[in-house]
N, C-alpha and C positions, 0 to 999 in steps of 0.2 A: 577509238582506231584513229590513226594518224597518217598523213602522207608523209613522204620522205621526200625533199626536197633536195637536189644535190646541192652540196654544199662541201667545203675541204676545210672541216676544222683541223685534220692532224693529216701531215703529211705523209705521203708513200712511203719514205726512207723513217719516217717516226715510229710508224706500224710495223714496219720491216724489223727496225734495230732495238724494238723492247718485247718484253713478255705483255702478252696481251691483259687487260685489265680483268680482274676476278680471279687471276690464275697465280698469284704470286707464291713462289717454292715456300713452303713450309715443312720441309722434312726434317730441316734440322732443330727446329723449334718442338720443345718437349711439351706435348699436351696437359693442360692443369687437370682434366680428368683420365687417369689413368686407365679408368677403366673404357673410355670410348678416344681411339686414336684416328675414326674415321677408315675410310675405305683402305684397303691394299693397294698401293699405287704399283702397277707394272712396268719396268722400266722397257722403255721403246724409244727408238732413234729413227726407224725406216718402216717402209711398207711392211717388209718380212715379220718384223717383230707384232706389228698391230693383226697381220694374218693370221700368225700363233696365238695370239691374245683370242683373238674371235673364234677362231677354231675349238679351242680347249671351251669357251661359252657353249659353241654348237654341241659339245660333247655331253654337254648337262642338258640339251634341250631347249635352250634359251628363253627359259619362262619367263614371264613378267615379274618385273621385280618392284612397281612403283605404286601397285596398287590393286585392283580388281580387273583383270583382263579384258573382258567384255566390256565394261563401263569405260576404260582407259581408251580401247579400240573406238569405240563410239564417238567418243569425246572427239579425239586426233581425226577421225574422218569428219565430224563435224564442222572443224576447222578448216580442212582442207576443203570443203565444200563451199564454205562461205567466202574465203578469200579467194580460191582459184576458179570458181563456178566451173566445176566440170560436165564436160557433154558428152553425150554420147557417141560419138564421132571420134573423140581425143584417143590419139595413141600417146599413153604415158610411160616415163621412165621410172622406176625406182631406183633410186644411189643408195648404195649400203643399205639394200633392203632387207637383210638377215635372214629370218627364215618365212619371209613372206607374208606376212602376216597382213602387211596393210593393203597390198596389190592385190591379195585374193580377195579381200574385203572389198574392193573398189571394182572388181573384175565384172560384173553384172552391170555396170554402169558406163563403162569406156568400150570403145572396138578394140583394143589391143593394150597389154602391157606387158613390158622388158623389165624385169628386175635384175640389179647386178650387186655385186658385192666381192669384196676383196678377199671373202675366205670361203674357201671349197668346202668347209665344215657349215657353214652357214647356208649356200647353195643345196646341199645334199638336204638339208633338212626342208628347205623350200620345193624341193624337185618330189620329197615325200608327200608333202601336203597338196602340190598341184596334182599327184597321180589321185589321190583320194578325193578331188573334188571334180565339178562340172566345167570346169574351164581350162581343162587341156588344150583346146583350139585357139585360145587367143592370148594365152600367156605362158612366157617364157622367161627361163632364169639362168643365169650365166656367172663365172666367175669373172670381173674384169675390176679395171682402176678407174675410179672416176674423174681421175687428174688427166685420164686421156681418152677414155670414151671410143677405144679403137672400133667397137664393132657397129656403133653408132654413127648413120651418114648425115651428112650436113644438113641441116633444115628438114628433121626426118619427125620431129616431138613435136606434139601440141604441149604436152603439160610434164616437166620433170619435178616429183619430188624427193623431198629428203629430208624424212623421220627421226631424230634421235640419233643422227650417223655425221653430220657435217663437222660438230666439235671432234672428233677422231682424226680427221682429213689433215694430212699433214703440209700440203698445199694448197691452201683454199682459192689462191687466184687461179693456180690451172685448173682445178674443178669447176670456178663460174666460166672459165673462157670456155671449157668443153664443153657446158652445159650450152651455153650461149651457141655456141657453133652451131649444135644440135636440134635447137628450137629452131620451129619455124616463124616466120614472120607473125606476131600475133600469139606466139608461144607464152608459157607462161612457166616461171620457177618458183615452186612453194618450197618454205622450209619451215619445222619445227625443231627447237636447238633452246636448251639452256641459254639464260642470260646472264653475261656477265656481271650485270648492275644487280643481281639477284641480293639481297640484304644476306641471304647467307653464304652465299661464296664471295662476295666482296668485303663484308664486316664479322659477320659470326664467326665463320670457321676460321678464317684468321685469326681473330684475337683469340681462340681458343686454342690454336696449333691444330687444327682437325685437317686432317688429308681429305680432298673432295674429288682428287684424280682417278680414276682407273687406269688410265696409261699416261705416264711421264709427260708424253708428247702432247697429250688433249689442251685444246685451246678454246675458251670461250669468247663470243665476241659481245659486245654492246649493241646498241641498238645503233650508234655513230659509226663505228667499224666497220658492222656490216656493211650499211650504207655507202660508204667508201670504196669497199670492196666490188659492190655491187654496180657502180658508176664506170669503175675503172675497167671492169669488163665489158661494158656496153649497155647495160641496162640502165635508161635513164625515168623510168616509172615503177613506182614500187609502194605497196603500202603495206603498214606493219600493226602488229597490238600484240599484247599480252595475253598469255594465257597460263593457266594454272599447271606448273609442274611442281612438283614435292616428291624429293628424293627419297620415298620411305625405304628402297631397298640400301639405302647411303646409311641411314641414320636410326640410332634407336628411336623406339615406339615416343619417348616423351619428346623427342626432338621432332619428330615427325608431326605431333600433334599441335606444337609452338608452331611449326612451320604452316600448317594448317590454320590456325588462326591467324596467322599473318596473312595469308592469302586471302581470307574472308575480309580485314580491313583494307587489304589492298584494292578487294574488285569493288567495295563501296566507295573508299576514298580516292579509287583511283590512281592509285598508288603502283605502277608498274615494276618497282623493285623490291615489291614484295608477292609478286606474284610467279616467278621463278623461270617463265618460259618467254621466248620470244615467237612470233610468227610471222612470217614475211611473205607476202608474194611479189614478184618483178616479172615484168613485161618483156619482151622484146619488141619494140615499135620498127617501123620501117626505119631505114637510114633517111634522113632529110637529103634531097637533092640539093645539089649547089645551083645557086642563083647565078 
């Protein structure tokens, strides 16, 4: 686990003016494996396109794609607890909550939970699951845009989480600015996302001409890029760590086995680029008073 120190290795203009690392277009390259061209990439350029994509995903029930559902859920929540230190008094905001899986699992441990997602179809799934649970009194699910968070009052949230959704959000700076506004002083922002430095995304898939984007607008971040965006949003303190993310739902079984072996090596050799995922928690500290 590493402390991220404020630094400016990449300028804002540089970041805004180029494709983020690990996401080089490969649609024009012919994959040498004719039987495996990767995921089907859906063209998207605005929120409406993204909403339509996830509404279609919701129509199938949005099942877990990358492994055993319960084991993956427990693993992700353990990461949240480890870095974000969940408290029973917390008001939790789940950005890109999808079918509500993570927030429903956290409900017994928090005071209140709010889930938002740009997809009405996903929110309908979350409402259906909530109706069959014991947590209707302290959870709500709403259609909303993480870039604006219009329904969230200033300094009203203790913990904001974003699990497997940040890579799909178009204006990441606006999202982080909205989160920062909504957090109480001392509040935390926790994110789980694929790592743009992952050897699969950065090296192997591009070399094979394999597509890895579900949406053409998807953008992954490196640890360095995420750190810079957090600093721009006002977060001055954060911690990050690698986590095991293997895109089993996107690749054939043999490729998944290779990536699993790389993950084992990465864990023992502490090679974050073999692990697949980036986990991060940032704190909203009190603004220092001027002298």
